[in-house]
TORPA-4810 file (N, C-alpha, C, O; in nm, 3 decimals):
<nodes>
NODE_1_-0.639_0.689_-0.535_-0.651_0.632_-0.674_-0.759_0.708_-0.744_-0.864_0.728_-0.683_M
NODE_2_-0.743_0.752_-0.864_-0.839_0.818_-0.941_-0.906_0.708_-1.012_-0.849_0.639_-1.097_D
NODE_3_-1.033_0.692_-0.974_-1.129_0.596_-1.028_-1.147_0.611_-1.166_-1.138_0.510_-1.235_A
NODE_4_-1.174_0.733_-1.228_-1.205_0.763_-1.358_-1.084_0.734_-1.445_-1.100_0.666_-1.546_E
NODE_5_-0.969_0.777_-1.413_-0.850_0.756_-1.496_-0.782_0.620_-1.483_-0.704_0.575_-1.567_A
NODE_6_-0.819_0.559_-1.370_-0.750_0.428_-1.351_-0.608_0.438_-1.307_-0.539_0.337_-1.309_G
NODE_7_-0.559_0.552_-1.266_-0.431_0.562_-1.225_-0.408_0.583_-1.069_-0.504_0.628_-1.006_T
NODE_8_-0.297_0.556_-1.005_-0.272_0.577_-0.872_-0.146_0.658_-0.857_-0.065_0.669_-0.949_S
NODE_9_-0.131_0.721_-0.729_-0.019_0.794_-0.707_0.111_0.699_-0.692_0.100_0.591_-0.632_A
NODE_10_0.221_0.736_-0.741_0.340_0.663_-0.728_0.401_0.675_-0.582_0.366_0.765_-0.506_E
NODE_11_0.488_0.585_-0.550_0.558_0.618_-0.418_0.646_0.733_-0.429_0.705_0.758_-0.534_P
NODE_12_0.656_0.803_-0.327_0.736_0.911_-0.310_0.901_0.864_-0.315_0.946_0.780_-0.237_I
NODE_13_0.978_0.930_-0.416_1.114_0.908_-0.411_1.173_1.005_-0.306_1.177_1.125_-0.335_D
NODE_14_1.213_0.966_-0.200_1.254_1.051_-0.087_1.380_1.109_-0.116_1.390_1.226_-0.080_I
NODE_15_1.486_1.056_-0.176_1.608_1.124_-0.209_1.586_1.239_-0.300_1.631_1.351_-0.275_V
NODE_16_1.515_1.210_-0.408_1.478_1.308_-0.506_1.402_1.416_-0.457_1.429_1.529_-0.497_A
NODE_17_1.307_1.399_-0.374_1.221_1.507_-0.305_1.304_1.591_-0.191_1.291_1.713_-0.178_K
NODE_18_1.375_1.525_-0.123_1.431_1.597_-0.006_1.584_1.603_-0.007_1.642_1.671_0.077_L
NODE_19_1.650_1.535_-0.100_1.788_1.538_-0.106_1.852_1.444_0.004_1.789_1.347_0.047_G
NODE_20_1.974_1.474_0.047_2.041_1.395_0.151_2.007_1.450_0.281_2.047_1.386_0.378_E
NODE_21_1.941_1.556_0.301_1.898_1.609_0.422_2.015_1.665_0.502_2.129_1.666_0.455_G
NODE_22_1.988_1.708_0.613_2.086_1.781_0.704_2.142_1.699_0.817_2.221_1.743_0.901_D
NODE_23_2.090_1.566_0.811_2.147_1.475_0.922_2.080_1.487_1.056_2.114_1.420_1.153_G
NODE_24_1.971_1.589_1.056_1.910_1.597_1.184_1.823_1.470_1.221_1.787_1.389_1.135_S
NODE_25_1.793_1.461_1.351_1.702_1.349_1.388_1.556_1.363_1.329_1.490_1.261_1.309_A
NODE_26_1.511_1.476_1.304_1.375_1.500_1.243_1.375_1.439_1.101_1.286_1.365_1.060_L
NODE_27_1.481_1.476_1.031_1.493_1.432_0.893_1.497_1.282_0.884_1.437_1.220_0.796_F
NODE_28_1.573_1.221_0.982_1.591_1.082_0.988_1.467_1.005_1.003_1.446_0.904_0.936_T
NODE_29_1.378_1.054_1.100_1.248_1.002_1.132_1.150_1.024_1.011_1.070_0.938_0.977_V
NODE_30_1.162_1.135_0.953_1.072_1.169_0.834_1.095_1.070_0.732_1.001_1.016_0.673_L
NODE_31_1.224_1.041_0.706_1.270_0.962_0.591_1.226_0.816_0.632_1.163_0.751_0.548_T
NODE_32_1.253_0.761_0.751_1.201_0.638_0.780_1.056_0.613_0.783_1.015_0.499_0.757_Q
NODE_33_0.967_0.717_0.814_0.826_0.706_0.809_0.775_0.700_0.651_0.683_0.628_0.613_E
NODE_34_0.845_0.783_0.570_0.803_0.777_0.438_0.831_0.647_0.377_0.750_0.597_0.299_M
NODE_35_0.955_0.582_0.411_0.991_0.450_0.369_0.876_0.345_0.415_0.840_0.255_0.339_Q
NODE_36_0.822_0.361_0.541_0.731_0.266_0.577_0.610_0.298_0.508_0.547_0.203_0.463_R
NODE_37_0.565_0.414_0.491_0.445_0.441_0.432_0.440_0.396_0.274_0.339_0.351_0.220_Y
NODE_38_0.554_0.413_0.215_0.559_0.355_0.072_0.540_0.216_0.070_0.470_0.165_-0.017_N
NODE_39_0.605_0.138_0.174_0.586_-0.012_0.186_0.445_-0.048_0.198_0.393_-0.135_0.128_G
NODE_40_0.378_0.027_0.295_0.226_0.004_0.314_0.136_0.032_0.186_0.044_-0.043_0.153_L
NODE_41_0.169_0.141_0.121_0.098_0.175_-0.018_0.125_0.058_-0.120_0.037_0.023_-0.198_L
NODE_42_0.242_0.004_-0.115_0.263_-0.098_-0.220_0.189_-0.223_-0.172_0.131_-0.288_-0.258_A
NODE_43_0.185_-0.263_-0.049_0.106_-0.382_-0.006_-0.048_-0.365_-0.040_-0.115_-0.456_-0.089_T
NODE_44_-0.098_-0.243_-0.009_-0.238_-0.226_-0.030_-0.269_-0.231_-0.182_-0.370_-0.288_-0.222_I
NODE_45_-0.180_-0.168_-0.270_-0.197_-0.182_-0.400_-0.205_-0.314_-0.464_-0.288_-0.345_-0.550_R
NODE_46_-0.106_-0.395_-0.412_-0.097_-0.532_-0.469_-0.217_-0.619_-0.415_-0.268_-0.710_-0.481_K
NODE_47_-0.257_-0.584_-0.291_-0.373_-0.669_-0.248_-0.496_-0.635_-0.317_-0.575_-0.722_-0.354_G
NODE_48_-0.516_-0.505_-0.336_-0.648_-0.467_-0.412_-0.651_-0.510_-0.559_-0.756_-0.543_-0.616_L
NODE_49_-0.519_-0.509_-0.621_-0.514_-0.553_-0.761_-0.544_-0.706_-0.771_-0.612_-0.756_-0.861_K
NODE_50_-0.487_-0.777_-0.668_-0.508_-0.918_-0.677_-0.649_-0.962_-0.640_-0.703_-1.056_-0.698_D
NODE_51_-0.713_-0.889_-0.536_-0.851_-0.907_-0.520_-0.947_-0.885_-0.629_-1.047_-0.954_-0.648_V
NODE_52_-0.912_-0.783_-0.702_-0.991_-0.743_-0.815_-0.983_-0.855_-0.931_-1.083_-0.890_-0.994_R
NODE_53_-0.860_-0.905_-0.951_-0.828_-1.009_-1.036_-0.898_-1.146_-0.994_-0.937_-1.226_-1.079_L
NODE_54_-0.908_-1.163_-0.872_-0.972_-1.294_-0.819_-1.122_-1.275_-0.827_-1.192_-1.374_-0.847_G
NODE_55_-1.176_-1.156_-0.811_-1.323_-1.135_-0.830_-1.356_-1.164_-0.975_-1.461_-1.223_-1.001_I
NODE_56_-1.275_-1.126_-1.068_-1.301_-1.141_-1.207_-1.275_-1.299_-1.251_-1.312_-1.344_-1.359_K
NODE_57_-1.214_-1.366_-1.163_-1.195_-1.507_-1.186_-1.066_-1.528_-1.264_-1.045_-1.637_-1.315_G
NODE_58_-0.969_-1.415_-1.275_-0.844_-1.437_-1.352_-0.727_-1.505_-1.270_-0.633_-1.565_-1.323_L
NODE_59_-0.744_-1.488_-1.138_-0.646_-1.568_-1.049_-0.734_-1.642_-0.941_-0.851_-1.615_-0.915_V
NODE_60_-0.656_-1.741_-0.882_-0.724_-1.816_-0.775_-0.735_-1.728_-0.645_-0.639_-1.668_-0.597_V
NODE_61_-0.868_-1.727_-0.590_-0.880_-1.641_-0.475_-0.822_-1.732_-0.343_-0.888_-1.822_-0.291_M
NODE_62_-0.713_-1.700_-0.306_-0.630_-1.755_-0.197_-0.712_-1.718_-0.067_-0.802_-1.633_-0.072_S
NODE_63_-0.678_-1.781_0.044_-0.731_-1.759_0.174_-0.696_-1.603_0.203_-0.780_-1.525_0.248_T
NODE_64_-0.567_-1.568_0.175_-0.543_-1.442_0.222_-0.605_-1.336_0.130_-0.633_-1.228_0.183_S
NODE_65_-0.630_-1.351_0.007_-0.719_-1.264_-0.075_-0.862_-1.256_-0.023_-0.923_-1.150_-0.012_L
NODE_66_-0.913_-1.386_0.011_-1.047_-1.391_0.056_-1.060_-1.318_0.190_-1.165_-1.256_0.211_D
NODE_67_-0.965_-1.321_0.281_-0.967_-1.257_0.396_-0.969_-1.104_0.375_-1.044_-1.036_0.444_E
NODE_68_-0.883_-1.044_0.275_-0.883_-0.913_0.244_-1.016_-0.872_0.203_-1.064_-0.766_0.244_I
NODE_69_-1.085_-0.957_0.117_-1.213_-0.927_0.049_-1.308_-0.914_0.161_-1.373_-0.811_0.173_F
NODE_70_-1.320_-1.013_0.244_-1.417_-1.012_0.356_-1.413_-0.893_0.452_-1.514_-0.831_0.486_Q
NODE_71_-1.290_-0.865_0.493_-1.264_-0.762_0.590_-1.317_-0.624_0.510_-1.393_-0.546_0.568_K
NODE_72_-1.280_-0.604_0.396_-1.330_-0.484_0.331_-1.488_-0.472_0.322_-1.547_-0.366_0.342_M
NODE_73_-1.547_-0.583_0.292_-1.693_-0.592_0.298_-1.759_-0.540_0.422_-1.867_-0.482_0.418_L
NODE_74_-1.690_-0.563_0.536_-1.747_-0.530_0.657_-1.694_-0.400_0.708_-1.737_-0.351_0.813_I
NODE_75_-1.596_-0.340_0.631_-1.530_-0.208_0.670_-1.429_-0.222_0.769_-1.406_-0.127_0.843_G
NODE_76_-1.362_-0.332_0.779_-1.237_-0.340_0.859_-1.109_-0.349_0.788_-1.112_-0.397_0.675_L
NODE_77_-0.996_-0.308_0.838_-0.868_-0.318_0.767_-0.826_-0.464_0.784_-0.828_-0.521_0.893_V
NODE_78_-0.788_-0.520_0.672_-0.733_-0.648_0.667_-0.611_-0.661_0.752_-0.533_-0.566_0.755_P
NODE_79_-0.585_-0.780_0.827_-0.460_-0.797_0.912_-0.340_-0.777_0.823_-0.247_-0.710_0.868_P
NODE_80_-0.334_-0.825_0.707_-0.206_-0.823_0.619_-0.164_-0.669_0.600_-0.046_-0.635_0.584_A
NODE_81_-0.264_-0.585_0.602_-0.227_-0.444_0.588_-0.171_-0.388_0.706_-0.075_-0.311_0.700_W
NODE_82_-0.227_-0.421_0.820_-0.188_-0.358_0.956_-0.044_-0.422_0.976_0.036_-0.353_1.039_M
NODE_83_-0.004_-0.542_0.932_0.123_-0.584_0.959_0.220_-0.522_0.857_0.340_-0.537_0.880_Q
NODE_84_0.185_-0.460_0.754_0.270_-0.393_0.652_0.337_-0.262_0.719_0.449_-0.222_0.687_A
NODE_85_0.267_-0.208_0.802_0.320_-0.080_0.867_0.374_-0.110_1.006_0.421_-0.020_1.075_Y
</nodes>
Protein backbone atom coordinates (compact mmCIF):
# COMPACT_ATOMS: atom_id res chain seq x y z
CA UNK A 1 0.00 0.00 0.00
CA UNK A 2 1.38 3.37 -0.98
CA UNK A 3 0.97 5.47 2.16
CA UNK A 4 1.42 8.80 0.40
CA UNK A 5 -0.99 8.22 -2.46
CA UNK A 6 -3.47 6.22 -0.36
CA UNK A 7 -3.74 3.52 -3.00
CA UNK A 8 -3.19 -0.19 -2.84
CA UNK A 9 -2.36 -2.83 -5.39
CA UNK A 10 -5.33 -4.51 -7.00
CA UNK A 11 -5.76 -8.30 -6.96
CA UNK A 12 -4.14 -10.05 -9.87
CA UNK A 13 -6.53 -11.07 -12.63
CA UNK A 14 -5.13 -14.54 -13.25
CA UNK A 15 -6.79 -15.26 -16.58
CA UNK A 16 -5.89 -11.83 -17.98
CA UNK A 17 -2.25 -12.21 -16.95
CA UNK A 18 -1.65 -15.86 -17.74
CA UNK A 19 -4.37 -16.83 -20.17
CA UNK A 20 -5.88 -20.28 -20.00
CA UNK A 21 -2.50 -21.89 -19.46
CA UNK A 22 -1.17 -25.13 -20.81
CA UNK A 23 -2.99 -27.49 -18.45
CA UNK A 24 0.19 -28.52 -16.65
CA UNK A 25 0.22 -29.31 -12.96
CA UNK A 26 2.58 -26.37 -12.32
CA UNK A 27 0.15 -23.94 -13.93
CA UNK A 28 -2.74 -25.37 -11.92
CA UNK A 29 -0.86 -24.98 -8.63
CA UNK A 30 0.24 -21.45 -9.55
CA UNK A 31 -3.35 -20.48 -10.35
CA UNK A 32 -4.66 -21.94 -7.08
CA UNK A 33 -1.99 -20.17 -5.02
CA UNK A 34 -2.72 -16.86 -6.71
CA UNK A 35 -6.43 -17.26 -5.95
CA UNK A 36 -5.66 -18.02 -2.31
CA UNK A 37 -3.28 -15.05 -2.06
CA UNK A 38 -5.86 -12.71 -3.60
CA UNK A 39 -8.36 -13.89 -0.97
CA UNK A 40 -5.84 -13.24 1.80
CA UNK A 41 -5.11 -9.75 0.49
CA UNK A 42 -8.84 -8.97 0.34
CA UNK A 43 -9.29 -10.11 3.96
CA UNK A 44 -6.33 -8.01 5.14
CA UNK A 45 -7.52 -4.93 3.23
CA UNK A 46 -11.02 -5.19 4.68
CA UNK A 47 -9.70 -5.75 8.20
CA UNK A 48 -7.34 -2.77 8.03
CA UNK A 49 -10.02 -0.54 6.56
CA UNK A 50 -12.50 -1.51 9.27
CA UNK A 51 -9.93 -1.08 12.06
CA UNK A 52 -9.05 2.37 10.73
CA UNK A 53 -12.75 3.32 10.72
CA UNK A 54 -13.14 1.87 14.21
CA UNK A 55 -10.23 3.92 15.55
CA UNK A 56 -11.79 7.05 14.07
CA UNK A 57 -15.10 6.14 15.73
CA UNK A 58 -17.02 5.77 12.48
CA UNK A 59 -17.91 2.12 13.06
CA UNK A 60 -18.41 0.06 16.20
CA UNK A 61 -15.22 -1.72 17.21
CA UNK A 62 -16.34 -5.36 17.35
CA UNK A 63 -14.42 -8.03 19.21
CA UNK A 64 -12.90 -9.27 15.95
CA UNK A 65 -11.74 -5.76 15.00
CA UNK A 66 -10.36 -5.22 18.48
CA UNK A 67 -8.49 -8.52 18.24
CA UNK A 68 -6.94 -7.46 14.91
CA UNK A 69 -5.92 -4.13 16.45
CA UNK A 70 -4.48 -5.68 19.62
CA UNK A 71 -2.47 -8.30 17.71
CA UNK A 72 -1.05 -5.64 15.40
CA UNK A 73 0.00 -3.54 18.40
CA UNK A 74 2.19 -6.35 19.70
CA UNK A 75 3.46 -7.39 16.28
CA UNK A 76 1.54 -10.63 15.82
CA UNK A 77 -0.55 -11.83 12.90
CA UNK A 78 -4.28 -11.69 13.72
CA UNK A 79 -5.87 -15.17 13.73
CA UNK A 80 -8.53 -14.06 11.22
CA UNK A 81 -5.77 -13.42 8.69
CA UNK A 82 -4.13 -16.77 9.33
CA UNK A 83 -7.42 -18.54 8.63
CA UNK A 84 -7.87 -16.64 5.36
CA UNK A 85 -4.98 -18.47 3.70
